[in-house]
Each structure stands twice: as structure tokens, then as C-alpha cells.
C-alpha positions as CSV (number, residue, x, y, z in Angstrom):
1,M,-1.7,179.8,-37.5
2,K,-0.3,176.2,-36.1
3,F,-2.6,173.4,-35.2
4,H,-2.4,170.4,-32.7
5,W,-4.2,167.5,-32.3
6,F,-4.5,165.5,-28.7
7,L,-4.0,161.8,-28.1
8,P,-6.5,160.4,-25.7
9,T,-4.2,158.2,-23.6
10,N,-7.6,157.4,-21.1
11,G,-9.6,155.6,-23.7
12,D,-11.7,156.9,-26.5
13,S,-15.0,156.7,-27.7
14,R,-17.9,157.8,-29.3
15,T,-19.5,159.6,-26.4
16,I,-17.7,161.9,-23.9
17,V,-14.9,160.0,-22.1
18,G,-14.8,161.3,-18.5
19,G,-11.4,162.1,-16.7
20,G,-9.2,164.8,-17.3
21,H,-8.3,167.9,-14.7
22,G,-9.5,167.2,-11.2
23,L,-11.1,163.8,-12.0
24,A,-9.2,159.8,-11.5
25,A,-12.1,158.1,-13.4
26,G,-14.2,158.8,-16.5
27,A,-18.0,159.4,-16.6
28,S,-18.7,157.4,-19.2
29,G,-17.4,154.4,-21.5
30,R,-13.8,153.9,-22.8
31,D,-15.0,151.7,-25.9
32,R,-11.6,152.0,-27.4
33,P,-8.8,151.4,-25.2
34,P,-5.5,153.8,-25.6
35,T,-3.6,150.9,-27.3
36,R,-0.2,151.7,-29.1
37,R,-2.2,150.7,-32.5
38,Y,-4.9,152.8,-32.1
39,L,-3.0,156.0,-30.7
40,G,-0.6,155.6,-33.7
41,Q,-3.9,155.5,-36.0
42,I,-4.6,158.9,-34.6
43,A,-1.3,160.3,-34.9
44,Q,-0.6,159.1,-38.5
45,A,-3.9,160.7,-39.2
46,A,-2.8,163.8,-37.3
47,E,0.4,164.1,-39.5
48,D,-1.4,163.4,-42.5
49,L,-3.7,165.9,-42.5
50,G,-1.3,168.4,-41.9
51,F,-1.3,168.6,-37.9
52,D,2.0,170.2,-36.1
53,G,1.8,168.2,-33.1
54,A,-0.5,166.4,-30.6
55,L,-0.9,166.5,-26.8
56,T,-0.7,163.9,-24.8
57,P,-1.6,164.6,-20.9
58,T,-0.6,163.6,-17.2
59,G,-2.2,162.6,-14.2
60,S,-3.3,159.5,-12.9
61,W,-6.0,159.4,-15.0
62,C,-4.1,158.7,-18.2
63,E,-1.2,156.4,-19.1
64,D,2.2,158.1,-19.2
65,A,2.7,161.0,-21.7
66,W,6.7,160.6,-21.9
67,L,6.5,156.6,-22.2
68,T,3.7,156.8,-24.5
69,T,5.2,159.3,-27.2
70,A,8.3,157.7,-27.4
71,F,6.3,154.5,-28.7
72,L,5.2,156.1,-31.3
73,V,7.8,158.5,-32.7
74,S,8.4,155.6,-34.7
75,T,5.1,155.4,-36.3
76,T,5.0,159.3,-37.5
77,E,7.6,161.2,-39.5
78,R,7.3,164.7,-38.8
79,L,4.8,165.1,-36.2
80,K,5.7,166.4,-33.0
81,F,4.7,165.5,-29.2
82,L,3.5,168.1,-26.8
83,V,4.3,165.8,-23.6
84,A,2.5,167.1,-20.6
85,F,5.1,166.6,-17.5
86,R,4.6,168.1,-13.9
87,P,7.9,169.5,-12.6
88,G,7.7,168.5,-9.2
89,F,7.5,164.5,-9.9
90,V,11.0,164.6,-11.3
91,S,14.2,166.6,-10.8
92,P,15.2,169.3,-13.1
93,T,18.2,167.6,-13.9
94,L,16.8,164.5,-15.0
95,A,14.0,166.2,-17.1
96,A,16.3,168.6,-19.0
97,Q,18.1,165.2,-19.6
98,M,15.3,163.3,-20.6
99,A,14.2,166.2,-23.0
100,A,18.0,166.1,-24.9
101,T,17.3,162.5,-25.0
102,Y,13.9,162.7,-26.8
103,Q,15.4,165.5,-29.2
104,W,18.3,163.2,-30.0
105,Q,16.3,160.1,-30.9
106,S,13.1,162.1,-32.3
107,E,15.2,164.0,-34.7
108,G,13.9,167.3,-32.9
109,R,10.0,166.5,-32.4
110,L,9.6,167.2,-28.9
111,L,7.4,170.0,-27.2
112,L,7.2,170.3,-23.5
113,N,3.7,171.1,-21.6
114,V,4.4,172.2,-18.0
115,V,1.6,171.4,-15.7
116,T,2.2,172.8,-12.1
117,G,-0.6,170.5,-11.1
118,G,-3.8,171.9,-9.5
119,E,-5.1,168.9,-7.4
120,T,-3.8,168.6,-4.1
121,H,-5.0,165.1,-3.5
122,E,-4.0,163.6,-7.0
123,Q,-0.3,165.4,-5.8
124,R,0.1,163.5,-2.5
125,A,-0.8,160.5,-4.3
126,Y,2.3,161.0,-6.3
127,G,4.3,161.9,-2.9
128,D,3.9,165.8,-3.4
129,F,2.5,167.3,-0.4
130,L,3.5,171.2,-1.4
131,G,0.1,173.6,-1.4
132,K,-0.9,175.2,-4.7
133,D,1.4,178.3,-4.4
134,E,4.0,176.5,-3.2
135,R,3.9,174.2,-6.5
136,Y,4.3,177.3,-8.4
137,E,7.2,178.6,-6.8
138,R,8.8,175.4,-7.7
139,T,7.8,175.3,-11.2
140,A,9.7,178.6,-11.4
141,E,12.7,177.7,-9.8
142,F,12.6,173.8,-11.6
143,L,12.5,176.0,-15.2
144,H,15.5,178.1,-13.9
145,V,17.6,175.2,-13.6
146,V,16.6,173.6,-16.7
147,R,16.7,176.4,-18.7
148,G,20.4,177.1,-17.4
149,L,21.1,173.7,-18.3
150,W,19.8,173.6,-21.9
151,R,21.8,176.8,-22.3
152,G,25.0,174.5,-21.4
153,E,25.6,175.9,-18.3
154,T,27.0,174.0,-15.1
155,V,24.3,174.5,-12.8
156,T,24.5,175.5,-8.8
157,Y,21.3,176.4,-7.5
158,E,19.5,176.2,-4.0
159,G,15.9,177.7,-3.8
160,R,13.3,176.8,-1.6
161,H,12.4,173.7,-3.4
162,V,15.2,173.0,-5.6
163,H,18.5,172.3,-5.1
164,V,21.0,171.3,-7.4
165,E,25.2,171.3,-7.3
166,N,27.3,171.3,-10.4
167,A,24.7,170.1,-12.7
168,R,25.3,169.6,-16.5
169,L,24.5,167.8,-19.6
170,A,26.4,165.6,-21.7
171,R,24.2,166.6,-24.7
172,L,22.5,169.7,-25.1
173,P,18.8,169.5,-26.8
174,D,18.2,170.1,-30.2
175,P,16.4,172.5,-30.9
176,V,15.7,173.5,-27.3
177,P,11.8,172.2,-26.7
178,P,10.0,175.1,-26.5
179,L,8.0,175.1,-23.0
180,Y,3.7,175.3,-23.3
181,F,2.0,176.1,-20.1
182,G,-1.3,177.0,-18.6
183,G,-2.7,178.8,-15.5
184,S,-5.2,181.1,-14.7
185,S,-4.6,181.6,-11.3
186,A,-2.5,184.8,-10.1
187,A,0.4,182.7,-9.2
188,A,0.6,181.3,-12.5
189,G,1.0,184.5,-14.6
190,P,4.7,185.5,-13.4
191,V,5.6,181.8,-14.1
192,A,4.9,181.6,-17.6
193,A,5.7,185.3,-18.4
194,K,9.2,184.4,-17.2
195,H,10.2,180.9,-17.5
196,T,8.0,179.7,-20.9
197,D,7.4,180.3,-24.7
198,V,3.6,179.6,-25.5
199,Y,0.8,180.5,-22.8
200,L,-2.4,178.0,-23.3
201,T,-6.0,178.6,-22.1
202,W,-8.9,176.6,-22.0
203,G,-11.7,177.5,-24.6
204,E,-13.1,180.6,-22.9
205,P,-15.2,182.9,-24.9
206,P,-13.2,185.7,-27.1
207,D,-13.8,188.3,-24.4
208,A,-12.4,186.5,-21.4
209,V,-9.4,185.2,-23.6
210,A,-8.6,188.8,-24.8
211,E,-8.7,189.6,-21.2
212,K,-5.9,186.9,-20.1
213,I,-3.6,187.7,-23.5
214,R,-3.6,191.3,-22.0
215,W,-2.4,190.1,-18.2
216,I,0.3,187.7,-19.6
217,L,1.5,190.3,-22.4
218,G,1.8,192.7,-19.6
219,L,3.9,190.4,-17.3
220,A,5.9,189.6,-20.4
221,A,6.7,192.8,-21.1
222,D,8.0,193.7,-17.4
223,E,10.5,190.8,-18.0
224,G,11.4,191.7,-21.6
225,R,9.8,189.1,-23.1
226,A,7.9,188.0,-26.0
227,M,5.0,185.4,-25.5
228,R,2.9,183.2,-28.2
229,F,-0.6,181.9,-27.4
230,G,-2.2,179.0,-27.6
231,I,-6.3,177.6,-27.0
232,R,-7.2,174.4,-26.2
233,L,-10.2,173.3,-27.2
234,H,-12.9,170.3,-28.7
235,V,-14.2,170.6,-32.2
236,I,-17.6,169.3,-33.3
237,T,-17.7,170.3,-37.2
238,R,-19.9,168.8,-40.0
239,D,-21.1,169.8,-43.4
240,T,-24.2,172.1,-42.3
241,S,-24.3,173.8,-38.4
242,E,-27.6,171.6,-38.0
243,E,-25.6,168.1,-38.3
244,A,-22.7,169.6,-36.0
245,W,-25.5,170.9,-33.2
246,A,-27.0,167.2,-33.6
247,Q,-23.9,165.4,-32.9
248,A,-23.0,167.9,-30.1
249,D,-26.6,166.8,-28.5
250,K,-26.2,163.1,-29.2
251,L,-22.7,163.4,-27.0
252,L,-24.9,164.1,-24.3
253,D,-27.8,161.8,-24.7
254,G,-26.1,158.7,-23.7
255,I,-25.1,160.4,-20.0
256,D,-27.5,160.0,-17.0
257,P,-28.0,163.2,-15.1
258,A,-27.1,161.4,-11.8
259,T,-23.4,161.2,-13.7
260,V,-23.2,164.9,-14.2
261,R,-24.6,165.7,-11.0
262,K,-21.4,163.5,-9.5
263,V,-19.2,164.4,-11.9
264,Q,-19.8,168.3,-11.2
265,A,-19.6,167.6,-7.7
266,G,-16.6,166.1,-7.8
267,L,-15.1,169.3,-9.8
268,R,-16.4,172.1,-7.2
269,R,-14.1,170.5,-5.0
270,S,-11.0,171.5,-7.7
271,E,-8.4,174.2,-6.3
272,S,-8.1,174.7,-10.2
273,E,-8.8,178.7,-11.1
274,G,-9.1,177.3,-14.9
275,Q,-11.0,174.7,-13.7
276,R,-13.8,177.2,-12.1
277,R,-13.7,179.2,-14.6
278,M,-14.5,176.4,-16.9
279,L,-17.5,175.3,-14.2
280,D,-18.9,179.0,-14.0
281,L,-19.7,178.9,-17.7
282,H,-22.3,176.0,-17.5
283,G,-23.3,176.2,-13.9
284,G,-23.7,172.5,-14.2
285,S,-26.9,172.9,-16.1
286,R,-27.8,171.3,-19.7
287,D,-29.3,174.5,-20.5
288,G,-27.7,177.5,-22.4
289,L,-24.7,175.4,-23.1
290,E,-23.8,177.7,-26.1
291,V,-22.1,180.2,-24.2
292,A,-20.5,182.1,-27.6
293,P,-21.3,181.8,-30.7
294,N,-20.2,178.4,-31.7
295,L,-19.0,177.8,-28.4
296,W,-20.5,174.9,-26.3
297,A,-20.0,173.9,-22.8
298,G,-21.5,170.8,-22.6
299,V,-18.3,168.7,-22.7
300,G,-17.4,170.2,-19.2
301,L,-20.4,168.5,-17.6
302,V,-18.6,165.3,-17.8
303,R,-15.0,165.8,-18.5
304,G,-12.3,167.8,-16.0
305,G,-9.8,170.1,-17.9
306,A,-10.7,171.7,-21.2
307,G,-14.8,171.7,-21.5
308,T,-15.8,173.7,-24.3
309,A,-16.1,172.9,-28.0
310,L,-16.4,174.7,-31.4
311,V,-19.7,173.6,-32.7
312,G,-20.9,174.3,-36.1
313,S,-20.4,173.9,-39.8
314,H,-16.9,173.8,-41.1
315,E,-17.0,177.7,-42.4
316,E,-18.5,178.8,-38.7
317,V,-15.6,176.7,-37.3
318,A,-13.2,178.7,-39.5
319,D,-14.5,182.0,-38.4
320,R,-14.5,181.1,-34.6
321,I,-10.5,180.1,-35.7
322,A,-9.8,183.2,-37.4
323,E,-11.8,185.5,-34.7
324,Y,-9.2,183.6,-31.8
325,H,-6.6,184.0,-33.9
326,E,-7.2,187.6,-34.3
327,L,-7.2,188.3,-30.6
328,G,-3.5,186.9,-30.9
329,I,-4.0,183.1,-30.5
330,S,-1.2,181.1,-33.3
331,E,-1.6,177.7,-31.8
332,F,-4.8,175.7,-31.6
333,V,-5.0,172.3,-29.5
334,L,-8.1,170.6,-30.5
335,S,-9.5,167.1,-30.1
336,G,-13.2,165.4,-30.3
337,Y,-15.2,162.2,-30.1
338,P,-13.8,159.9,-31.4
339,H,-10.6,161.6,-31.8
340,L,-9.9,159.4,-35.0
341,E,-12.9,160.3,-37.1
342,E,-12.9,164.1,-35.9
343,A,-9.3,164.4,-37.0
344,Y,-10.6,163.8,-40.2
345,W,-13.8,166.2,-40.1
346,F,-11.6,169.1,-39.0
347,G,-8.4,168.6,-41.2
348,E,-10.6,167.9,-44.3
349,G,-13.4,170.1,-43.5
350,V,-12.0,173.5,-41.7
351,L,-8.0,173.6,-42.6
352,P,-8.8,173.7,-46.1
353,L,-11.0,177.0,-45.6
354,L,-7.8,178.1,-43.3
355,E,-5.6,177.8,-46.2
356,E,-7.9,179.8,-48.7
357,R,-7.9,182.1,-46.6
358,G,-3.7,182.6,-46.0
359,L,-4.0,181.6,-42.5
360,W,-2.6,178.2,-42.9
361,A,-0.6,175.9,-45.1
362,H,0.3,172.1,-44.9
363,P,3.7,171.9,-43.0
364,A,4.7,169.1,-45.0
365,R,3.5,170.8,-48.5
366,P,6.2,173.2,-50.3
367,T,3.0,175.4,-51.5
368,S,0.3,176.4,-49.7
369,R,-2.2,174.5,-52.2
370,R,-2.8,171.0,-53.2
371,P,-1.7,170.4,-56.9
372,A,-5.1,170.0,-59.6
373,L,-5.7,166.4,-60.1
374,V,-5.2,166.1,-64.4
375,P,-8.5,164.2,-66.0
376,F,-7.3,160.6,-67.0
377,A,-7.6,160.6,-70.8
378,A,-8.3,157.0,-72.3
379,S,-6.2,156.3,-75.4
């Protein structure tokens, strides 16, 4: 398994920070601005703890992912950056060139999260007036061109949305960055299966995740391709289950019910099928938020996008991760509030348990176990 952390480029706090998919503004305070210094602390902690990469979001509610992570490359040595970007906002030739430059300057530490864009109002703010299904069509054409350029081809292509002539890269990306992609609508599946490497789902109950995996596996088989699968979750893990659930309750304690209603009303206008599925888990109510064992939907009351968290003791959270892994999930994109502290709770509490089970190994260590400490003997 591989684990990725999250860079909160919209700010961080000891409570849930709003924003995210479908929302332009946060629902609660941002006590820690997303400065290069603070994001660098998170990135360094993630690297030391054994995370492979860090997801950086995209949208009007956060800082630009390309620029922010480019600043952070020099603050880390190994950590990869999972840069979220929207295909409709730059030309495919420029995007392919940007990725090649990033790989050259970072020595191969770029991962790309392709975000088609689920909100028409936000897309229009950026000058994009296509409808949702048309955006998926454009994403497919965009990735067709990008993949050809990365193979070193000279590409001339005239599609419905993308048109390039004699496009070619002076430098190829080495390695070619893997493409991560999420989408729950009917239009999203074929794009994922044909053009991308890792299909990402938000943290739904295991049965729903298994259904998604079967769906994408079938589409990928039709294309003669293999796929990897990842899941996006928040985590609240502590030494005991009681401590973890108390922390989950604390995250919601300071949030006014009127704020929850306002956020939910905004999210209900979302065109995203994935967002609808997140909302259906809790229905806007604080009751019954544990929607599967140790899977808590409370984050989604005030945050768009990924709205569920694994909550429990380190052992319980490790068990749930192992269950998702058995379904076919090999990559976990995690986060928690605040992101610096929660990285340590998970990295020091859960990852060692997964290592003991043979499910994970620190990517910077040649062996799967830490060397034993030798007691100091006084002379």
C-alpha cells in the first residue's frame, strides 16, 4: 500500500475548515494560513513519517497547486506532490510541457490528479462555459494529446474541444507522471478507464467502494488496460477508540447549526454525482454519522468534497484500511485537522501496525522494520 497526505492550501485549523468541492468559502476559521513555512512543515512531517506523496487541491477556494508545490520541492527530498489540475484551463501542450519541466526540476516527484470540474458556476468564473458532460469529453481529448506528447510523438489532433497542430515536446517527462482521476458519474468512468492510471473514490462504505471498483475494472478490461485504485479519506486516530470519537465530536462542537444548514444548501446545488453521494451519507443531520464501522460522515456537514473520516483507535483504523485494501484499494490519500498533528497521530500510530502486518513499508528504509535501539551502558 501507498499512503499520501494532504496539503491544506486553503488554510488549517483545530476545527474543520470549510471550502472544498462546490464551495468558494470556508465554513469555519482558518487559524493557520497556508504559508510556505507551514505547508513545508506538513510536507516534511509527511516525508519523515513515510507518506509517498501529498495531494494539493485545485479550485477558487485554495491556492494554486502547481506554484505552491514548486515552492515546496526544495523543502523536501523524497516526497512526491499529487498536483490537482483542471484540463480545460490550459492547453494540453502547455500542460504536458509543465509536467516535463516539473519532473526535470524535481527529479521525478510529480503525480497528477486530473479534475474535470463538477461545478458550472466555478468553471464559468475561470472562463469555461462547457456543460458537465462536455467537460468530460474535453478531458478525454486533452489526455489523448498529452499522452501522445509524453510518448515523444508529434501530435496533430482535431477533436470537438481540443485542436493542436504539429505539437511536440523538447523534453519528455522522466518518469511519465501517473494520472489520478476521480468521478462517479456515467460520463467519468470511460475517461478513467481509457486514459488514467489510478481511479480515486471518496470514502464511501466498503460495499459502495467495491461496486465502484467493479464498475471501473469492467470498463478498463474493455480497453485492455489495468487500473490501480485509491481512496480519499480524513482520519482521526488515537490510542483508544473513546479518545478518537471524543475528538470527532469536538470538531463539530464549535460549529453553529445555521452554518451547517447554509453549507448543506450550497452543496445540494452541486452537479457532482460524487458530492451527492457524500451528502446522502448524512442527509444534513448530526444524527447517525457513523455510516459504517469507524466511518464518520461528520466532515461532510461543513466541507465539500471528501466528507468522511476513519475514526477509532490505531488498531481499528488499521483494520478498516486493511478491509479497503482487500477490496482492491492500494493507495490512500488522507488528511486530518490540524494536518500537522494528525499526520503524526496516523504516522506513528497506524503505519507501524500496518508494517507489522506486512501491508506497508517505509519507502525510505531498506528494511521493513526499524532497527532496535541499543541500550546505553555506562563505562
